[in-house]
N, C-alpha and C positions, 0 to 999 in steps of 0.2 A: 796446504789448503784443507780447511775443516770439512770433515765428512758430513754429508747430509744425514739427518736422523732417519732411521728406518722404522716405520710403524709396523708392528707385527701382530697378527692374529694367531692364536693357538687353539687347536682342536684338542679334545680330550684333556681339558685343562686340569681336571681333578685326578687324572691318572698318574702313574709313577713318572712317566716321561714328561707329561705336561707340567707337573709341579717343578721338576728340575729345570725345564726350559724357561718357565716364568721367573724363577730365581736368578737364572743366568742373564735373562733379558734385563732385569732390574739392576744387575751389576754392570752391564755393558753401557758405556757412555754414548755409544752410537745407536742404541735401540730404545724403543719404548713400547710397552705392551698396551694395546688399545682394545683387544677383543679376547675374551676367555670363554670358549665354547664347551658345552657339555651336552649330554643326551637330553632329549626333550622332556622326559619325565624326572629329571634330576631334582632332588629336594632342595638343593642350595641355590637354585636360580634366583638372581636378584641380590645375593650376598656379595660382599667384597672379596674378590679372589685372594688378595694378599692376606687378609685376616684368616681365611680358611686354610691356607697352606703354611701359616706360621711366620710370615714376614712382616706383618702389620698392614694397616689399611693403605692401599695404593690408589684408590679411586677408580678401580675397574670392576664393574659388576659382572658376576657370572651370568652368561646368557645361553639360551638354547636355540637361538636362531642366528644365522649368518646375515646380519643386516648390511649386506654388501653395498646397497644403494647409498648408504650414508658416507661412503668413501672414506672410512676412518682407519684404513690400513693399506699398506703397500705390498706386504708379502704375508702369505699364510703358511704356517708350518704345520704339517699334518703327520702324526704318527698314530694312525688308528687301525682300520681294517680296509681291505680292498673296496668293498661296496661303498663305505663312507668316503674314502679318498676320491673315488670316481665322481661322487656327487659334488664334493667340494671343488674338484678340478673343473667340473662343468660350470659351476658358479663363477669361479675365478676367470675362466675363459670368457664367459658372458660379459663380465664387467672389467675385463682387462687388468686383472690382478695376477701377480706372479706367485709361484707356489714352490715350497720345499717339501718333498715327499720322502718320508722315512719308513713308510709302510712297506711290508714285504708280503710275499705269497700271491702275487698277481699271476693270472693265467696268461698264456701267449696272446689270446685275443685282447685281454685287458691291457697288456703292454703295447699292443698295436694302437689301441685307443689313446693311450698316454702319449705315444709318439706323435699321433695326429694333432693333439692339442698343442704340441710344441711349435707348430707352424703359426700359432696365433698369439701365444704368450710365452714368457720365459719360465721354464721349470727345471728344477734339479731333483733328480731321484737317485738315492743311494741306499744300499742295504745297510750301510754303516758309515756314520759321519765322523768317526774319530780319525784324526790325522795318523795315529799309529797303525790302524788296520789298513789304511790306504798306502802307507809306506810298506807294510807287509806285502801287499799285492805287487808293489814294484819290485821288491826283493824276490818274490816268487817268480815273477816274470823273467828276471835275469837268471835265476837258478834253473828254471825250466829250459831256457835256451841252451844251457850247458849240459844239464843232466837228464832232461826229459826223455831222451831216447834210450838211456841206460839204467833207469831207475823205476821201481814201483813207486807210485805217488799216492799218498793218502791224505785226506783232510779229516781231522777229528775236531768236532765242535761241542762245546758244553754251554748249556743255558739253563735258566731257572725252570722250575717244574710247570709254570703256567704258559710257557711259550708253545704256541699251537702248530707252527709250521716246521716241518722236518724234511730235508736239512734246512738250516737257517739260510736266510737270504744272503748273509755274508759268506757262508760256505759255498753257496752256488756262484756268487760273484768271483770267489777265488778259483773255483772250478772253471768258470768262463775265461778267466785270465790265463789259466794253464792251457785250455783248449785252443784259444786263439794263437798262442805261440806254437802249439803242436799241429795246428790246422785240423783239429778234431771237431766233431759235433758233440757237444757235451752230453746230450741225452743218450747217444749211442756209445759213449766212452765212459759212462759212469757205472760204478759197481757199488751196490748198496748191500751191506752185510745183514744177514738175517739167519734165523735158526735153520739148521739142516746140515746135510753132509756137503762139505765143500769139494770142489774138484781137486784132484791131486796137484795140479799145477795152476797157479793163478794166471788168469788171462792177461796177456800183455796189452799195452795201449789202453789201460783203464785207470780211472781215478777212483779210488776207494773212498766212500763217505761213511763216517761213523758219527752218530749223534747221541748225546747224553742230556736228559732233562732231569734235573735234580736240585732240590733245595732252592736257594736264592742266588745262584750263580748268575752274575750279570752277563758275562760273555767271555769265552776263551776259545781261540782257534789255533790249531797247530797244523802245519803242513809238513809232511815227511817225504823225503826223497831217499829211498832205500835201495842199495845194491847189495851184492853178495859180500862186498868188502867194507862198506861204510854206510853211515846214515847222516843226513843233514835234517835238522828240525828247525823250523821257523815258527815262533809262537808269539801271539799277542794276547794279553789278558787285560780285561777292563775291570777295574776295582770298584767303579761306580758309574753312574750315567752321565757324569759331568762332561766327559770328553765328547760324548755323542751330542749333548746339548750345545756345547761351545762350537762344535763343528757346524751344526745346523744353523746356529745364529750367525756365524761368520758367512755361511752360505747365503743366508737371507740378505745380509748387508751387501754381499758381492753381486747378487742377482737383482737387487732393488731396481736399478735403472736400465736393465737389459730389456729389450723390446720383445724378443722371441728366441726360441731355441731350446734344445734339450742338452742339459749339462750334467756333469757328475763331479765328484770330489777331485779328480785329477785336474780339472780346470782351475780349481782353487789352488792346488799345490803348485801348479805351473806359475801362477801369479805371485805366490807368497815365497817360494823358495827357488 
């Protein structure tokens, strides 16, 4: 049976992630771009988004307003910042549109608000939409069950110099995965390295976080399980943003006809594999 075409709106259309998302939407036979949003004072409003990102004219003008009343999209994909995401989420809820959220750095209160919206619309939120990183989380879960009580656990993450949240949302998601297995509260069992004199003996039952912001690194995450005898390292490296975009678009297709609920990439993996 032929899949229904999913009409997609993109926020931050001229940003690095926005450009990649639009290119991937154009390649996917099950999706069509209908809305390309930018900031209100952006100088390219009214121009054809395809021409501006180097793929030729596609008939979609750059816009600075979410004309949601026109009913010209089914799912909005948002990789912006928490305040913008919450605005778009409110609008999607008001007009019964589903949303894919790749934004990170939400506060606990903001996460509660997001959860509340899922009672009215379908939304998917993930700190990382690549299939690879979500498989890493599954491997980490299994490894934690076996080695969690006998190992020091560390998460080391690398990102480009312009990423503003530390640790990354993906690193925190990995930490949450470990914490659930160990029945820990992540905030109480996290160890953030900083300048100073360390204690002679590392505290047990802690997840160490190390963050590097440098150059143009797209994203690399390593999880170490270290004992006095051996070490296991599980690593995922993203060479470009294509894997994130493809995962987000597959998520938009998957969530298109859902009525309500809060989903994550594990729901996609269960269906696909």
